HTML snippet that shows the backbone in 3Dmol.js (N, CA, C, O; Angstrom):
<script src="https://3Dmol.org/build/3Dmol-min.js"></script>
<div id="view" style="width:600px;height:400px;position:relative"></div>
<script>
const pdb = `
ATOM      1  N   UNK A   1      19.303 -53.715 -72.279  1.00  0.00           N
ATOM      2  CA  UNK A   1      19.445 -54.842 -73.196  1.00  0.00           C
ATOM      3  C   UNK A   1      20.814 -54.716 -73.859  1.00  0.00           C
ATOM      4  O   UNK A   1      21.156 -53.672 -74.415  1.00  0.00           O
ATOM      5  N   UNK A   2      21.582 -55.785 -73.792  1.00  0.00           N
ATOM      6  CA  UNK A   2      22.879 -55.786 -74.457  1.00  0.00           C
ATOM      7  C   UNK A   2      22.762 -56.496 -75.811  1.00  0.00           C
ATOM      8  O   UNK A   2      21.681 -56.939 -76.200  1.00  0.00           O
ATOM      9  N   UNK A   3      23.891 -56.596 -76.520  1.00  0.00           N
ATOM     10  CA  UNK A   3      23.866 -57.169 -77.864  1.00  0.00           C
ATOM     11  C   UNK A   3      23.381 -58.621 -77.857  1.00  0.00           C
ATOM     12  O   UNK A   3      22.593 -59.011 -78.718  1.00  0.00           O
ATOM     13  N   UNK A   4      23.841 -59.416 -76.905  1.00  0.00           N
ATOM     14  CA  UNK A   4      23.427 -60.813 -76.833  1.00  0.00           C
ATOM     15  C   UNK A   4      21.931 -60.974 -76.615  1.00  0.00           C
ATOM     16  O   UNK A   4      21.286 -61.818 -77.238  1.00  0.00           O
ATOM     17  N   UNK A   5      21.394 -60.156 -75.727  1.00  0.00           N
ATOM     18  CA  UNK A   5      19.958 -60.194 -75.465  1.00  0.00           C
ATOM     19  C   UNK A   5      19.171 -59.728 -76.690  1.00  0.00           C
ATOM     20  O   UNK A   5      18.102 -60.258 -76.995  1.00  0.00           O
ATOM     21  N   UNK A   6      19.716 -58.730 -77.385  1.00  0.00           N
ATOM     22  CA  UNK A   6      19.058 -58.233 -78.586  1.00  0.00           C
ATOM     23  C   UNK A   6      19.039 -59.313 -79.668  1.00  0.00           C
ATOM     24  O   UNK A   6      18.017 -59.520 -80.322  1.00  0.00           O
ATOM     25  N   UNK A   7      20.154 -59.992 -79.853  1.00  0.00           N
ATOM     26  CA  UNK A   7      20.235 -61.065 -80.853  1.00  0.00           C
ATOM     27  C   UNK A   7      19.234 -62.162 -80.520  1.00  0.00           C
ATOM     28  O   UNK A   7      18.563 -62.682 -81.411  1.00  0.00           O
ATOM     29  N   UNK A   8      19.131 -62.514 -79.248  1.00  0.00           N
ATOM     30  CA  UNK A   8      18.186 -63.549 -78.827  1.00  0.00           C
ATOM     31  C   UNK A   8      16.740 -63.124 -79.122  1.00  0.00           C
ATOM     32  O   UNK A   8      15.945 -63.919 -79.622  1.00  0.00           O
ATOM     33  N   UNK A   9      16.409 -61.876 -78.809  1.00  0.00           N
ATOM     34  CA  UNK A   9      15.062 -61.362 -79.090  1.00  0.00           C
ATOM     35  C   UNK A   9      14.788 -61.325 -80.587  1.00  0.00           C
ATOM     36  O   UNK A   9      13.681 -61.638 -81.024  1.00  0.00           O
ATOM     37  N   UNK A  10      15.784 -60.946 -81.368  1.00  0.00           N
ATOM     38  CA  UNK A  10      15.641 -60.904 -82.823  1.00  0.00           C
ATOM     39  C   UNK A  10      15.428 -62.300 -83.392  1.00  0.00           C
ATOM     40  O   UNK A  10      14.590 -62.494 -84.273  1.00  0.00           O
ATOM     41  N   UNK A  11      16.183 -63.269 -82.891  1.00  0.00           N
ATOM     42  CA  UNK A  11      16.033 -64.648 -83.341  1.00  0.00           C
ATOM     43  C   UNK A  11      14.627 -65.171 -83.040  1.00  0.00           C
ATOM     44  O   UNK A  11      14.015 -65.843 -83.870  1.00  0.00           O
ATOM     45  N   UNK A  12      14.124 -64.857 -81.848  1.00  0.00           N
ATOM     46  CA  UNK A  12      12.764 -65.279 -81.476  1.00  0.00           C
ATOM     47  C   UNK A  12      11.719 -64.595 -82.355  1.00  0.00           C
ATOM     48  O   UNK A  12      10.778 -65.237 -82.820  1.00  0.00           O
ATOM     49  N   UNK A  13      11.885 -63.307 -82.578  1.00  0.00           N
ATOM     50  CA  UNK A  13      10.900 -62.536 -83.355  1.00  0.00           C
ATOM     51  C   UNK A  13      10.851 -63.006 -84.804  1.00  0.00           C
ATOM     52  O   UNK A  13       9.776 -63.076 -85.399  1.00  0.00           O
ATOM     53  N   UNK A  14      12.019 -63.332 -85.378  1.00  0.00           N
ATOM     54  CA  UNK A  14      12.084 -63.744 -86.788  1.00  0.00           C
ATOM     55  C   UNK A  14      11.981 -65.249 -86.973  1.00  0.00           C
ATOM     56  O   UNK A  14      11.917 -65.729 -88.105  1.00  0.00           O
ATOM     57  N   UNK A  15      11.965 -65.996 -85.883  1.00  0.00           N
ATOM     58  CA  UNK A  15      11.913 -67.453 -85.918  1.00  0.00           C
ATOM     59  C   UNK A  15      13.067 -68.015 -86.743  1.00  0.00           C
ATOM     60  O   UNK A  15      12.880 -68.848 -87.630  1.00  0.00           O
ATOM     61  N   UNK A  16      14.278 -67.527 -86.417  1.00  0.00           N
ATOM     62  CA  UNK A  16      15.507 -68.010 -87.056  1.00  0.00           C
ATOM     63  C   UNK A  16      16.478 -68.406 -85.948  1.00  0.00           C
ATOM     64  O   UNK A  16      16.221 -68.162 -84.769  1.00  0.00           O
ATOM     65  N   UNK A  17      17.593 -69.017 -86.338  1.00  0.00           N
ATOM     66  CA  UNK A  17      18.584 -69.404 -85.337  1.00  0.00           C
ATOM     67  C   UNK A  17      19.292 -68.167 -84.794  1.00  0.00           C
ATOM     68  O   UNK A  17      19.285 -67.099 -85.405  1.00  0.00           O
ATOM     69  N   UNK A  18      19.902 -68.349 -83.624  1.00  0.00           N
ATOM     70  CA  UNK A  18      20.646 -67.249 -83.007  1.00  0.00           C
ATOM     71  C   UNK A  18      21.794 -66.827 -83.908  1.00  0.00           C
ATOM     72  O   UNK A  18      22.085 -65.635 -84.012  1.00  0.00           O
ATOM     73  N   UNK A  19      22.455 -67.780 -84.565  1.00  0.00           N
ATOM     74  CA  UNK A  19      23.574 -67.471 -85.452  1.00  0.00           C
ATOM     75  C   UNK A  19      23.115 -66.626 -86.645  1.00  0.00           C
ATOM     76  O   UNK A  19      23.800 -65.685 -87.044  1.00  0.00           O
ATOM     77  N   UNK A  20      21.959 -66.965 -87.209  1.00  0.00           N
ATOM     78  CA  UNK A  20      21.436 -66.185 -88.330  1.00  0.00           C
ATOM     79  C   UNK A  20      21.085 -64.771 -87.883  1.00  0.00           C
ATOM     80  O   UNK A  20      21.356 -63.808 -88.600  1.00  0.00           O
ATOM     81  N   UNK A  21      20.489 -64.642 -86.717  1.00  0.00           N
ATOM     82  CA  UNK A  21      20.131 -63.320 -86.197  1.00  0.00           C
ATOM     83  C   UNK A  21      21.380 -62.489 -85.935  1.00  0.00           C
ATOM     84  O   UNK A  21      21.400 -61.288 -86.203  1.00  0.00           O
ATOM     85  N   UNK A  22      22.421 -63.128 -85.411  1.00  0.00           N
ATOM     86  CA  UNK A  22      23.668 -62.421 -85.134  1.00  0.00           C
ATOM     87  C   UNK A  22      24.333 -61.950 -86.425  1.00  0.00           C
ATOM     88  O   UNK A  22      24.860 -60.838 -86.477  1.00  0.00           O
ATOM     89  N   UNK A  23      24.315 -62.786 -87.470  1.00  0.00           N
ATOM     90  CA  UNK A  23      24.866 -62.377 -88.773  1.00  0.00           C
ATOM     91  C   UNK A  23      24.055 -61.233 -89.369  1.00  0.00           C
ATOM     92  O   UNK A  23      24.626 -60.304 -89.941  1.00  0.00           O
ATOM     93  N   UNK A  24      22.739 -61.289 -89.242  1.00  0.00           N
ATOM     94  CA  UNK A  24      21.878 -60.229 -89.776  1.00  0.00           C
ATOM     95  C   UNK A  24      22.160 -58.906 -89.065  1.00  0.00           C
ATOM     96  O   UNK A  24      22.318 -57.872 -89.713  1.00  0.00           O
ATOM     97  N   UNK A  25      22.222 -58.938 -87.748  1.00  0.00           N
ATOM     98  CA  UNK A  25      22.499 -57.719 -86.995  1.00  0.00           C
ATOM     99  C   UNK A  25      23.884 -57.188 -87.333  1.00  0.00           C
ATOM    100  O   UNK A  25      24.058 -55.987 -87.541  1.00  0.00           O
ATOM    101  N   UNK A  26      24.865 -58.073 -87.389  1.00  0.00           N
ATOM    102  CA  UNK A  26      26.226 -57.661 -87.742  1.00  0.00           C
ATOM    103  C   UNK A  26      26.277 -57.008 -89.112  1.00  0.00           C
ATOM    104  O   UNK A  26      26.973 -56.012 -89.308  1.00  0.00           O
ATOM    105  N   UNK A  27      25.538 -57.572 -90.060  1.00  0.00           N
ATOM    106  CA  UNK A  27      25.493 -57.008 -91.405  1.00  0.00           C
ATOM    107  C   UNK A  27      24.879 -55.624 -91.421  1.00  0.00           C
ATOM    108  O   UNK A  27      25.385 -54.728 -92.097  1.00  0.00           O
ATOM    109  N   UNK A  28      23.798 -55.438 -90.685  1.00  0.00           N
ATOM    110  CA  UNK A  28      23.139 -54.127 -90.619  1.00  0.00           C
ATOM    111  C   UNK A  28      24.084 -53.095 -90.011  1.00  0.00           C
ATOM    112  O   UNK A  28      24.222 -51.992 -90.540  1.00  0.00           O
ATOM    113  N   UNK A  29      24.732 -53.445 -88.908  1.00  0.00           N
ATOM    114  CA  UNK A  29      25.633 -52.508 -88.250  1.00  0.00           C
ATOM    115  C   UNK A  29      26.834 -52.168 -89.132  1.00  0.00           C
ATOM    116  O   UNK A  29      27.283 -51.022 -89.149  1.00  0.00           O
ATOM    117  N   UNK A  30      27.356 -53.156 -89.865  1.00  0.00           N
ATOM    118  CA  UNK A  30      28.470 -52.907 -90.789  1.00  0.00           C
ATOM    119  C   UNK A  30      28.066 -51.945 -91.894  1.00  0.00           C
ATOM    120  O   UNK A  30      28.823 -51.035 -92.230  1.00  0.00           O
ATOM    121  N   UNK A  31      26.888 -52.135 -92.460  1.00  0.00           N
ATOM    122  CA  UNK A  31      26.411 -51.265 -93.538  1.00  0.00           C
ATOM    123  C   UNK A  31      26.254 -49.841 -93.031  1.00  0.00           C
ATOM    124  O   UNK A  31      26.657 -48.894 -93.707  1.00  0.00           O
ATOM    125  N   UNK A  32      25.674 -49.679 -91.850  1.00  0.00           N
ATOM    126  CA  UNK A  32      25.507 -48.337 -91.286  1.00  0.00           C
ATOM    127  C   UNK A  32      26.872 -47.688 -91.086  1.00  0.00           C
ATOM    128  O   UNK A  32      27.063 -46.529 -91.455  1.00  0.00           O
ATOM    129  N   UNK A  33      27.827 -48.420 -90.503  1.00  0.00           N
ATOM    130  CA  UNK A  33      29.165 -47.872 -90.263  1.00  0.00           C
ATOM    131  C   UNK A  33      29.860 -47.506 -91.569  1.00  0.00           C
ATOM    132  O   UNK A  33      30.502 -46.459 -91.649  1.00  0.00           O
ATOM    133  N   UNK A  34      29.743 -48.350 -92.598  1.00  0.00           N
ATOM    134  CA  UNK A  34      30.372 -48.070 -93.892  1.00  0.00           C
ATOM    135  C   UNK A  34      29.792 -46.803 -94.522  1.00  0.00           C
ATOM    136  O   UNK A  34      30.530 -45.968 -95.044  1.00  0.00           O
ATOM    137  N   UNK A  35      28.473 -46.668 -94.468  1.00  0.00           N
ATOM    138  CA  UNK A  35      27.831 -45.495 -95.061  1.00  0.00           C
ATOM    139  C   UNK A  35      28.224 -44.220 -94.324  1.00  0.00           C
ATOM    140  O   UNK A  35      28.466 -43.189 -94.952  1.00  0.00           O
ATOM    141  N   UNK A  36      28.289 -44.283 -93.009  1.00  0.00           N
ATOM    142  CA  UNK A  36      28.707 -43.117 -92.240  1.00  0.00           C
ATOM    143  C   UNK A  36      30.157 -42.763 -92.529  1.00  0.00           C
ATOM    144  O   UNK A  36      30.503 -41.584 -92.607  1.00  0.00           O
ATOM    145  N   UNK A  37      31.015 -43.775 -92.688  1.00  0.00           N
ATOM    146  CA  UNK A  37      32.424 -43.532 -93.005  1.00  0.00           C
ATOM    147  C   UNK A  37      32.576 -42.837 -94.355  1.00  0.00           C
ATOM    148  O   UNK A  37      33.517 -42.071 -94.559  1.00  0.00           O
ATOM    149  N   UNK A  38      31.651 -43.103 -95.274  1.00  0.00           N
ATOM    150  CA  UNK A  38      31.668 -42.455 -96.586  1.00  0.00           C
ATOM    151  C   UNK A  38      31.021 -41.073 -96.546  1.00  0.00           C
ATOM    152  O   UNK A  38      31.014 -40.361 -97.550  1.00  0.00           O
ATOM    153  N   UNK A  39      30.479 -40.691 -95.391  1.00  0.00           N
ATOM    154  CA  UNK A  39      29.852 -39.384 -95.249  1.00  0.00           C
ATOM    155  C   UNK A  39      28.375 -39.358 -95.601  1.00  0.00           C
ATOM    156  O   UNK A  39      27.770 -38.288 -95.654  1.00  0.00           O
ATOM    157  N   UNK A  40      27.787 -40.530 -95.843  1.00  0.00           N
ATOM    158  CA  UNK A  40      26.371 -40.606 -96.187  1.00  0.00           C
ATOM    159  C   UNK A  40      25.503 -40.635 -94.931  1.00  0.00           C
ATOM    160  O   UNK A  40      25.977 -40.923 -93.832  1.00  0.00           O
ATOM    161  N   UNK A  41      24.235 -40.332 -95.121  1.00  0.00           N
ATOM    162  CA  UNK A  41      23.244 -40.385 -94.053  1.00  0.00           C
ATOM    163  C   UNK A  41      22.430 -41.666 -94.230  1.00  0.00           C
ATOM    164  O   UNK A  41      22.108 -42.039 -95.358  1.00  0.00           O
ATOM    165  N   UNK A  42      22.096 -42.340 -93.135  1.00  0.00           N
ATOM    166  CA  UNK A  42      21.267 -43.544 -93.168  1.00  0.00           C
ATOM    167  C   UNK A  42      19.981 -43.220 -92.427  1.00  0.00           C
ATOM    168  O   UNK A  42      20.006 -42.908 -91.237  1.00  0.00           O
ATOM    169  N   UNK A  43      18.844 -43.293 -93.137  1.00  0.00           N
ATOM    170  CA  UNK A  43      17.569 -42.917 -92.542  1.00  0.00           C
ATOM    171  C   UNK A  43      16.574 -44.069 -92.613  1.00  0.00           C
ATOM    172  O   UNK A  43      16.426 -44.719 -93.647  1.00  0.00           O
ATOM    173  N   UNK A  44      15.899 -44.307 -91.497  1.00  0.00           N
ATOM    174  CA  UNK A  44      14.821 -45.282 -91.415  1.00  0.00           C
ATOM    175  C   UNK A  44      13.568 -44.493 -91.059  1.00  0.00           C
ATOM    176  O   UNK A  44      13.418 -44.040 -89.925  1.00  0.00           O
ATOM    177  N   UNK A  45      12.675 -44.330 -92.019  1.00  0.00           N
ATOM    178  CA  UNK A  45      11.480 -43.517 -91.821  1.00  0.00           C
ATOM    179  C   UNK A  45      10.714 -43.970 -90.586  1.00  0.00           C
ATOM    180  O   UNK A  45      10.405 -45.151 -90.432  1.00  0.00           O
ATOM    181  N   UNK A  46      10.416 -43.031 -89.721  1.00  0.00           N
ATOM    182  CA  UNK A  46       9.686 -43.316 -88.495  1.00  0.00           C
ATOM    183  C   UNK A  46      10.584 -43.694 -87.333  1.00  0.00           C
ATOM    184  O   UNK A  46      10.256 -43.402 -86.183  1.00  0.00           O
ATOM    185  N   UNK A  47      11.710 -44.338 -87.607  1.00  0.00           N
ATOM    186  CA  UNK A  47      12.615 -44.756 -86.534  1.00  0.00           C
ATOM    187  C   UNK A  47      13.627 -43.670 -86.221  1.00  0.00           C
ATOM    188  O   UNK A  47      13.747 -43.246 -85.072  1.00  0.00           O
ATOM    189  N   UNK A  48      14.355 -43.216 -87.230  1.00  0.00           N
ATOM    190  CA  UNK A  48      15.357 -42.175 -87.027  1.00  0.00           C
ATOM    191  C   UNK A  48      16.425 -42.211 -88.090  1.00  0.00           C
ATOM    192  O   UNK A  48      16.344 -42.988 -89.041  1.00  0.00           O
ATOM    193  N   UNK A  49      17.428 -41.371 -87.929  1.00  0.00           N
ATOM    194  CA  UNK A  49      18.495 -41.309 -88.922  1.00  0.00           C
ATOM    195  C   UNK A  49      19.855 -41.205 -88.240  1.00  0.00           C
ATOM    196  O   UNK A  49      19.995 -40.635 -87.158  1.00  0.00           O
ATOM    197  N   UNK A  50      20.837 -41.771 -88.906  1.00  0.00           N
ATOM    198  CA  UNK A  50      22.224 -41.721 -88.473  1.00  0.00           C
ATOM    199  C   UNK A  50      22.953 -40.816 -89.461  1.00  0.00           C
ATOM    200  O   UNK A  50      22.745 -40.913 -90.670  1.00  0.00           O
ATOM    201  N   UNK A  51      23.805 -39.941 -88.943  1.00  0.00           N
ATOM    202  CA  UNK A  51      24.600 -39.097 -89.821  1.00  0.00           C
ATOM    203  C   UNK A  51      25.896 -38.735 -89.114  1.00  0.00           C
ATOM    204  O   UNK A  51      26.063 -38.994 -87.922  1.00  0.00           O
ATOM    205  N   UNK A  52      26.807 -38.135 -89.862  1.00  0.00           N
ATOM    206  CA  UNK A  52      28.091 -37.725 -89.319  1.00  0.00           C
ATOM    207  C   UNK A  52      28.026 -36.232 -89.032  1.00  0.00           C
ATOM    208  O   UNK A  52      27.608 -35.443 -89.880  1.00  0.00           O
ATOM    209  N   UNK A  53      28.438 -35.858 -87.846  1.00  0.00           N
ATOM    210  CA  UNK A  53      28.464 -34.460 -87.435  1.00  0.00           C
ATOM    211  C   UNK A  53      29.927 -34.046 -87.273  1.00  0.00           C
ATOM    212  O   UNK A  53      30.748 -34.827 -86.792  1.00  0.00           O
ATOM    213  N   UNK A  54      30.242 -32.837 -87.668  1.00  0.00           N
ATOM    214  CA  UNK A  54      31.616 -32.326 -87.559  1.00  0.00           C
ATOM    215  C   UNK A  54      31.755 -31.520 -86.275  1.00  0.00           C
ATOM    216  O   UNK A  54      30.888 -30.715 -85.937  1.00  0.00           O
ATOM    217  N   UNK A  55      32.836 -31.742 -85.578  1.00  0.00           N
ATOM    218  CA  UNK A  55      33.176 -30.942 -84.400  1.00  0.00           C
ATOM    219  C   UNK A  55      34.407 -30.127 -84.746  1.00  0.00           C
ATOM    220  O   UNK A  55      35.418 -30.684 -85.173  1.00  0.00           O
ATOM    221  N   UNK A  56      34.338 -28.833 -84.569  1.00  0.00           N
ATOM    222  CA  UNK A  56      35.457 -27.950 -84.871  1.00  0.00           C
ATOM    223  C   UNK A  56      36.549 -28.103 -83.817  1.00  0.00           C
ATOM    224  O   UNK A  56      36.296 -28.550 -82.698  1.00  0.00           O
ATOM    225  N   UNK A  57      37.760 -27.724 -84.195  1.00  0.00           N
ATOM    226  CA  UNK A  57      38.858 -27.712 -83.235  1.00  0.00           C
ATOM    227  C   UNK A  57      38.542 -26.662 -82.170  1.00  0.00           C
ATOM    228  O   UNK A  57      37.923 -25.638 -82.457  1.00  0.00           O
ATOM    229  N   UNK A  58      38.972 -26.929 -80.950  1.00  0.00           N
ATOM    230  CA  UNK A  58      38.676 -25.996 -79.873  1.00  0.00           C
ATOM    231  C   UNK A  58      39.739 -26.115 -78.791  1.00  0.00           C
ATOM    232  O   UNK A  58      40.562 -27.030 -78.799  1.00  0.00           O
ATOM    233  N   UNK A  59      39.700 -25.182 -77.875  1.00  0.00           N
ATOM    234  CA  UNK A  59      40.615 -25.201 -76.747  1.00  0.00           C
ATOM    235  C   UNK A  59      39.857 -25.694 -75.526  1.00  0.00           C
ATOM    236  O   UNK A  59      38.762 -25.220 -75.226  1.00  0.00           O
ATOM    237  N   UNK A  60      40.445 -26.641 -74.834  1.00  0.00           N
ATOM    238  CA  UNK A  60      39.844 -27.174 -73.623  1.00  0.00           C
ATOM    239  C   UNK A  60      40.770 -26.973 -72.440  1.00  0.00           C
ATOM    240  O   UNK A  60      41.811 -26.328 -72.563  1.00  0.00           O
ATOM    241  N   UNK A  61      40.402 -27.513 -71.311  1.00  0.00           N
ATOM    242  CA  UNK A  61      41.211 -27.405 -70.088  1.00  0.00           C
ATOM    243  C   UNK A  61      41.483 -28.786 -69.526  1.00  0.00           C
ATOM    244  O   UNK A  61      40.592 -29.634 -69.465  1.00  0.00           O
ATOM    245  N   UNK A  62      42.710 -29.001 -69.119  1.00  0.00           N
ATOM    246  CA  UNK A  62      43.067 -30.217 -68.414  1.00  0.00           C
ATOM    247  C   UNK A  62      42.478 -30.093 -67.016  1.00  0.00           C
ATOM    248  O   UNK A  62      42.861 -29.189 -66.274  1.00  0.00           O
ATOM    249  N   UNK A  63      41.547 -30.983 -66.631  1.00  0.00           N
ATOM    250  CA  UNK A  63      40.892 -30.834 -65.329  1.00  0.00           C
ATOM    251  C   UNK A  63      41.844 -30.989 -64.138  1.00  0.00           C
ATOM    252  O   UNK A  63      41.575 -30.455 -63.062  1.00  0.00           O
ATOM    253  N   UNK A  64      42.928 -31.696 -64.317  1.00  0.00           N
ATOM    254  CA  UNK A  64      43.867 -31.913 -63.217  1.00  0.00           C
ATOM    255  C   UNK A  64      44.750 -30.687 -62.976  1.00  0.00           C
ATOM    256  O   UNK A  64      44.960 -30.270 -61.836  1.00  0.00           O
ATOM    257  N   UNK A  65      45.273 -30.108 -64.093  1.00  0.00           N
ATOM    258  CA  UNK A  65      46.230 -29.013 -63.947  1.00  0.00           C
ATOM    259  C   UNK A  65      45.639 -27.651 -64.276  1.00  0.00           C
ATOM    260  O   UNK A  65      46.175 -26.626 -63.855  1.00  0.00           O
ATOM    261  N   UNK A  66      44.544 -27.628 -65.023  1.00  0.00           N
ATOM    262  CA  UNK A  66      43.954 -26.362 -65.428  1.00  0.00           C
ATOM    263  C   UNK A  66      44.604 -25.773 -66.665  1.00  0.00           C
ATOM    264  O   UNK A  66      44.189 -24.715 -67.139  1.00  0.00           O
ATOM    265  N   UNK A  67      45.628 -26.451 -67.200  1.00  0.00           N
ATOM    266  CA  UNK A  67      46.317 -25.957 -68.394  1.00  0.00           C
ATOM    267  C   UNK A  67      45.410 -26.043 -69.611  1.00  0.00           C
ATOM    268  O   UNK A  67      44.584 -26.949 -69.728  1.00  0.00           O
ATOM    269  N   UNK A  68      45.579 -25.077 -70.523  1.00  0.00           N
ATOM    270  CA  UNK A  68      44.828 -25.091 -71.780  1.00  0.00           C
ATOM    271  C   UNK A  68      45.404 -26.172 -72.689  1.00  0.00           C
ATOM    272  O   UNK A  68      46.621 -26.328 -72.787  1.00  0.00           O
ATOM    273  N   UNK A  69      44.523 -26.913 -73.351  1.00  0.00           N
ATOM    274  CA  UNK A  69      44.962 -27.929 -74.311  1.00  0.00           C
ATOM    275  C   UNK A  69      44.170 -27.741 -75.599  1.00  0.00           C
ATOM    276  O   UNK A  69      43.038 -27.257 -75.589  1.00  0.00           O
ATOM    277  N   UNK A  70      44.789 -28.134 -76.700  1.00  0.00           N
ATOM    278  CA  UNK A  70      44.109 -28.045 -77.987  1.00  0.00           C
ATOM    279  C   UNK A  70      43.416 -29.366 -78.275  1.00  0.00           C
ATOM    280  O   UNK A  70      44.024 -30.433 -78.188  1.00  0.00           O
ATOM    281  N   UNK A  71      42.137 -29.281 -78.618  1.00  0.00           N
ATOM    282  CA  UNK A  71      41.360 -30.464 -78.979  1.00  0.00           C
ATOM    283  C   UNK A  71      41.145 -30.405 -80.480  1.00  0.00           C
ATOM    284  O   UNK A  71      40.583 -29.438 -80.994  1.00  0.00           O
ATOM    285  N   UNK A  72      41.589 -31.438 -81.185  1.00  0.00           N
ATOM    286  CA  UNK A  72      41.531 -31.458 -82.648  1.00  0.00           C
ATOM    287  C   UNK A  72      40.099 -31.575 -83.153  1.00  0.00           C
ATOM    288  O   UNK A  72      39.214 -32.057 -82.446  1.00  0.00           O
ATOM    289  N   UNK A  73      39.887 -31.131 -84.377  1.00  0.00           N
ATOM    290  CA  UNK A  73      38.596 -31.293 -85.032  1.00  0.00           C
ATOM    291  C   UNK A  73      38.342 -32.781 -85.232  1.00  0.00           C
ATOM    292  O   UNK A  73      39.281 -33.561 -85.394  1.00  0.00           O
ATOM    293  N   UNK A  74      37.066 -33.172 -85.222  1.00  0.00           N
ATOM    294  CA  UNK A  74      36.744 -34.582 -85.403  1.00  0.00           C
ATOM    295  C   UNK A  74      35.358 -34.741 -86.012  1.00  0.00           C
ATOM    296  O   UNK A  74      34.556 -33.808 -86.037  1.00  0.00           O
ATOM    297  N   UNK A  75      35.102 -35.932 -86.495  1.00  0.00           N
ATOM    298  CA  UNK A  75      33.781 -36.303 -86.997  1.00  0.00           C
ATOM    299  C   UNK A  75      33.204 -37.322 -86.035  1.00  0.00           C
ATOM    300  O   UNK A  75      33.896 -38.252 -85.619  1.00  0.00           O
ATOM    301  N   UNK A  76      31.940 -37.154 -85.678  1.00  0.00           N
ATOM    302  CA  UNK A  76      31.305 -38.058 -84.728  1.00  0.00           C
ATOM    303  C   UNK A  76      29.965 -38.539 -85.279  1.00  0.00           C
ATOM    304  O   UNK A  76      29.272 -37.779 -85.955  1.00  0.00           O
ATOM    305  N   UNK A  77      29.588 -39.789 -85.001  1.00  0.00           N
ATOM    306  CA  UNK A  77      28.274 -40.264 -85.430  1.00  0.00           C
ATOM    307  C   UNK A  77      27.186 -39.626 -84.583  1.00  0.00           C
ATOM    308  O   UNK A  77      27.384 -39.352 -83.400  1.00  0.00           O
ATOM    309  N   UNK A  78      26.037 -39.394 -85.200  1.00  0.00           N
ATOM    310  CA  UNK A  78      24.926 -38.745 -84.520  1.00  0.00           C
ATOM    311  C   UNK A  78      23.645 -39.481 -84.908  1.00  0.00           C
ATOM    312  O   UNK A  78      23.453 -39.835 -86.071  1.00  0.00           O
ATOM    313  N   UNK A  79      22.771 -39.708 -83.929  1.00  0.00           N
ATOM    314  CA  UNK A  79      21.478 -40.334 -84.186  1.00  0.00           C
ATOM    315  C   UNK A  79      20.383 -39.347 -83.818  1.00  0.00           C
ATOM    316  O   UNK A  79      20.425 -38.731 -82.753  1.00  0.00           O
ATOM    317  N   UNK A  80      19.401 -39.199 -84.702  1.00  0.00           N
ATOM    318  CA  UNK A  80      18.243 -38.366 -84.440  1.00  0.00           C
ATOM    319  C   UNK A  80      17.008 -39.256 -84.515  1.00  0.00           C
ATOM    320  O   UNK A  80      16.753 -39.889 -85.539  1.00  0.00           O
ATOM    321  N   UNK A  81      16.249 -39.302 -83.432  1.00  0.00           N
ATOM    322  CA  UNK A  81      15.065 -40.154 -83.375  1.00  0.00           C
ATOM    323  C   UNK A  81      13.956 -39.601 -84.262  1.00  0.00           C
ATOM    324  O   UNK A  81      13.779 -38.387 -84.362  1.00  0.00           O
ATOM    325  N   UNK A  82      13.211 -40.499 -84.907  1.00  0.00           N
ATOM    326  CA  UNK A  82      12.083 -40.128 -85.742  1.00  0.00           C
ATOM    327  C   UNK A  82      10.818 -39.973 -84.914  1.00  0.00           C
ATOM    328  O   UNK A  82      10.789 -40.325 -83.735  1.00  0.00           O
ATOM    329  N   UNK A  83       9.782 -39.448 -85.534  1.00  0.00           N
ATOM    330  CA  UNK A  83       8.526 -39.160 -84.843  1.00  0.00           C
ATOM    331  C   UNK A  83       7.875 -40.414 -84.259  1.00  0.00           C
ATOM    332  O   UNK A  83       7.373 -40.371 -83.136  1.00  0.00           O
ATOM    333  N   UNK A  84       7.873 -41.519 -84.987  1.00  0.00           N
ATOM    334  CA  UNK A  84       7.243 -42.747 -84.497  1.00  0.00           C
ATOM    335  C   UNK A  84       7.972 -43.276 -83.266  1.00  0.00           C
ATOM    336  O   UNK A  84       7.331 -43.708 -82.307  1.00  0.00           O
ATOM    337  N   UNK A  85       9.305 -43.247 -83.281  1.00  0.00           N
ATOM    338  CA  UNK A  85      10.107 -43.706 -82.124  1.00  0.00           C
ATOM    339  C   UNK A  85       9.866 -42.799 -80.935  1.00  0.00           C
ATOM    340  O   UNK A  85       9.698 -43.282 -79.815  1.00  0.00           O
ATOM    341  N   UNK A  86       9.845 -41.494 -81.154  1.00  0.00           N
ATOM    342  CA  UNK A  86       9.594 -40.551 -80.064  1.00  0.00           C
ATOM    343  C   UNK A  86       8.223 -40.805 -79.439  1.00  0.00           C
ATOM    344  O   UNK A  86       8.080 -40.785 -78.216  1.00  0.00           O
ATOM    345  N   UNK A  87       7.222 -41.041 -80.277  1.00  0.00           N
ATOM    346  CA  UNK A  87       5.873 -41.304 -79.772  1.00  0.00           C
ATOM    347  C   UNK A  87       5.818 -42.597 -78.970  1.00  0.00           C
ATOM    348  O   UNK A  87       5.130 -42.663 -77.951  1.00  0.00           O
ATOM    349  N   UNK A  88       6.534 -43.627 -79.417  1.00  0.00           N
ATOM    350  CA  UNK A  88       6.539 -44.915 -78.712  1.00  0.00           C
ATOM    351  C   UNK A  88       7.192 -44.782 -77.340  1.00  0.00           C
ATOM    352  O   UNK A  88       6.765 -45.429 -76.384  1.00  0.00           O
ATOM    353  N   UNK A  89       8.214 -43.955 -77.239  1.00  0.00           N
ATOM    354  CA  UNK A  89       8.929 -43.771 -75.982  1.00  0.00           C
ATOM    355  C   UNK A  89       8.120 -42.917 -75.006  1.00  0.00           C
ATOM    356  O   UNK A  89       8.218 -43.096 -73.792  1.00  0.00           O
ATOM    357  N   UNK A  90       7.329 -42.001 -75.533  1.00  0.00           N
ATOM    358  CA  UNK A  90       6.578 -41.069 -74.695  1.00  0.00           C
ATOM    359  C   UNK A  90       5.121 -41.463 -74.486  1.00  0.00           C
ATOM    360  O   UNK A  90       4.255 -40.595 -74.381  1.00  0.00           O
ATOM    361  N   UNK A  91       4.842 -42.758 -74.425  1.00  0.00           N
ATOM    362  CA  UNK A  91       3.464 -43.224 -74.199  1.00  0.00           C
ATOM    363  C   UNK A  91       3.018 -42.886 -72.825  1.00  0.00           C
ATOM    364  O   UNK A  91       1.888 -43.196 -72.449  1.00  0.00           O
TER     365      UNK A  91
END
`;
const viewer = $3Dmol.createViewer("view");
viewer.addModel(pdb, "pdb");
viewer.setStyle({}, {cartoon: {color: "spectrum"}});
viewer.zoomTo();
viewer.render();
</script>
């Protein structure tokens, strides 16, 4: 399912226009991104939580040449599924 299909399903489920569903989804995604950028955790009980994970700097290898390269430290978004979501997937 891509974003367009998701918006269509959301519009049908909520009995709203496609434009309203798209604005609602966009708003939710913006809020999640803003909170993660501030370093906060976003949790939906039963569904899961989004948080920022830190990756330390490390040395990697260029697969083409085999030369060692330095990979900078970074922050990455992480999603952890909740118990209800895990149960729904493992029916």
